[in-house]
N, C-alpha and C positions, 0 to 999 in steps of 0.2 A: 288648498283647503279652505272651505267657508266656516267661519267662526260665529256661534250664535252671539249676537252684539244687543239684541233688544227682546224683552218679552214685558207683553202688556194687554191692555184691553180697550175697547172703544166704548167711551163715557157719552151719555146723551148729549153734554155739552159739545162735543167734538163733533156733532151731526148736524146738518142744515134743514132747510126747507125742504130739500130733494129726498130727505130720508135716508141718507148715507154720510160717512164720515166726509168732511169738508178737505179739499185737498191740502190746505195749510197743515193739518194734522199728520197727512202722511209725510210731509217735509219734518215736522217736529219730531216724528218717532224717529226718522230717518236719522235726524241731527243726534238724539239721544244715542243711537248706535254709534254714529260715527265716534262719539266720544270713548266708546268701549273700543272699538277699533283702532284708535288712537293710543289708549293705554296698552296694547297689544304690541303697538308698533314701538314703544318706547318713548311715546310723546305726551305722557300725561302732563295734567294740569300741573302737578308738583314738577315735573321736569322742566317744564315750559319757562318758571320762572327763573331757574338756573340758566337755561340754554339761550331764552330770548326768542324762541321759535313757535310760530303758531302753524296752525292747519286750516287751510282756506278752500273752499269750494271754487273753482272757476267756471265750470260748465255742469249742467243737468241734463240729462236725457231720462225722461219719465213716461212709461207705460201703465196705465191704469187698467188690469186685466179684469177684475171682479170689483163689485162694490163690497165695503165692508159697513157693517150697521150696529146699531146700539147693542151692546153685550158681546160681541165678535171677540174672541181672542187672538192675539196678535203675538208672531215672532219675525224677528228680522235676522239674516244671516248675511254675512259681509266676507268679500275676500278682494285680493288685488289682481287686476287683470294685466298690468303692463306697469312697469316701473322705470322712470325716467330720471334725470339728473337732477330737475327741481320740482319734477310733479308727478304722480303717478295716476293711474286709471283705476278705481275701484268699482266694483259691483256689490248691490245689495238686492236683496228680494224680501218682499213682505209677504207673509201668509198668515192664513187663518189656522189656527192651533188644531183645533178638533178635526176638521176635514182635509187639512192640508191643502186647501184651495189657494191658489196663486192669486194674489190681490194685486199686487204692483211690483213693478222692477225700476232699478234706477241705476245708471250708469253716471260716473260723476268723476270728472277730472278734478284732482286736489293738488295745491300747490303748498310749497315750504315757505311760509311768510316769516321773514325777519321783522320782528315786532318794532325795532327801531328805526329801521330805513322804511317799512312798510312796503318793501320788496322783495321778490322771489329769491331764495336762495338755494343751494344745494341741500339735498338730505344729509343727515348723520349717517355716518358708516352703520351704527346698530339698526337704526331704522331699515336700511337698505337689506341687511342680514335677518332682521325680523321679517320683513315682507315677503323675503324668497320661500318661508314656510307657510306663507298665506296666498301663494300663488292659485288662481282657480280661472279656467277658461270660462269665456263669456257666452251663455247658451243662447241658441238660436230664437228662443222666446223673449229675450230682451233686446233685440235687433230692432231698429226703426221701421215703423209699418208704414208711416206717411210723414214723417219728419225727419228727413237725413240731414246730417251736421252741415252740409253745404247750402242748404236750403234757407237757411235762418239768416235773415238780414243783420250784417254788422256794421253797417253804416248808419250809424243813428245818432240823430241831432234833433233838437225842438225844430229846425227849420224845416228839416225833413218830414216832421212831424205836422206842421202846419199845412207844409206843401201836399201831404197825402191826405189831409183833412182828416187827421186822427184827433177825435176827441178827448176832452180831459175827464177821466173816470176815477180819480182817488186826489184829493190832496190832503196831506197828514204831515205829521212830525214823527221822528224817532224817540222813543222813550228809553229812559235807562235800561229799564227791565226788559228789552227787545235786544239787549247787546250781549255778546258771550265773551269769553275768556280773551278772544282777539280785540276786545273793547270796540267792536263793530256791530252792526244790526245783521242779526243772524238770520240766515236763510229762511227759516220757517216765516219771518216777519215779513220777508220781501213777497214771499206766497201769499200772505194773507192779504197785502195790499190788491195782489193780483187778483184773488179771490173777490173782495169787495168790488173790482172793477167789473168783474163779469155780469152783473146787475145791469150795469150801465151799458154794457156792449150788446146785452142781448134786448135792452130798449131802445139802444140807436138803431139795432138790426129789424126792430119793429115787431117784437115780440118780448114785451117786457113782463115781469114775474106776475102781475095780477092777471094779464094775458093769458100766460102758461097756465096759471091754477084752475082759470076759468075752463080752460080745455083740457083739463086733465093732464097736463104735460109737466115733464121737467125737463133739466138739461144735466149732462155730465161731460166731463172732459176724459179724452181716452188718450191722450199723447200730448206731451209739452216737452220744449227744449227752453233752456235759460242759460244765458250766457253774462258772467259778472265782471263789469269792466272798472268800477270804483268802488270805496266802501262808504258805508253812510254811519256817523257816530252820533251818539246820543245828542239831542238837540238839533240835528239837521232838519231842515225841512225837505219835503219831497213831493212830485206830482207825478201821476202816472197818464200817459196819453194811449188811446187805444184804437185800434183800425181792423177795419174788416178786409180781409184779403181775398177769399173764394171761398164758392159753395159747392158741395158735389151732392149726390142724392139723398145721402143722410148724415154728411158731416159738414161741419163749418170751420174754415181756418181761420184764426185771428192773430192778431197780434198786441201784445202790450210793452210800452217802452217806460222805464223809470229813470226820473232824472232828479237831480240834486236841483231843489227850486231856489236855492240861494245862489249857486253858481250857473246852472242851467247846464252842468256836466251830465254825460249818459251814464247811470248807475247799473242798470240791468235791461236785457232784452229778452222777449218770452215770446215764443209761437204757440200755438196751440191747436188743436182739433177736438171739437165739441160736437154732440149730438143732443139731439131731442129723445125723450122716451115716454112712453105711456107709464103714468103714475102706479096704474094697477098692474099691468102685464111686465113692468120693468124691460119691455122689448123697445128698441129703437124705432121710430116714426120718419117717414119721409120730410124732409125741411119744406115748408109751405113756401109755394111759389113767391110771394109778397118779400118773404124773407130773403129766399134767394137772389131775388132781384137787387135788394139793396147790397148784398156782396158784389154782385157784378159790377154795380155802378162805382165800388169803393176803387 
């Protein structure tokens, strides 16, 4: 059974220069939805204080099916795909309310986090029982299209980033207001850093934002995978390194690796498929040869 876990609205400040909702706000809304799913599983914030157990994302697979724009109305439904000892896989779908248009799908592996040891532990029996009532099959439209689980790079290090010529695309710090009830940086703000890195990535590929605007072009991400390795806490500094992977006729594959700048440890790896589109027609256009060549050289 799929449960309604979010209902809201796309505000103007959630949209970027492309004229559509920025990817970080997709994660922000599904994060809110996850709190409602957590409540339904008997893992509310009030219960967390007593049990010492948190609820943490381990991996995300996201497909962006349609744009959402200012004033669109949004609903998110959530269900459990598979229950395991210390983790489960959930499915969330985001739709526009008025026409039921599918906007995005999210397949997320979630772990039960012992907040004292910061390690995964077994789900409580009550959570297992409640999850049984929320089981839902994974629909075909949520399946990977270009980014299968085994294709994402997991051997992530600063040494490899240097060897692969990955550029620095973000250098920032974790603010207290970016942390959630698990006392670590919420996935929404990890995505915000990757969103900020996108402009540097396109500039590195030879098609910066000013050039795009002059040509009447914009960019969009159509699919992403994220793997979370370690937590970031308030006050931690971070750095993102970005690399070009490969180019197709109309899509580009890229990667972002996030590190704790203080320790050098890998925090999160993301791979994405992006495209160029015409601002007026909102249709995808072919990747310019000069840009594709930059990817082929990476």
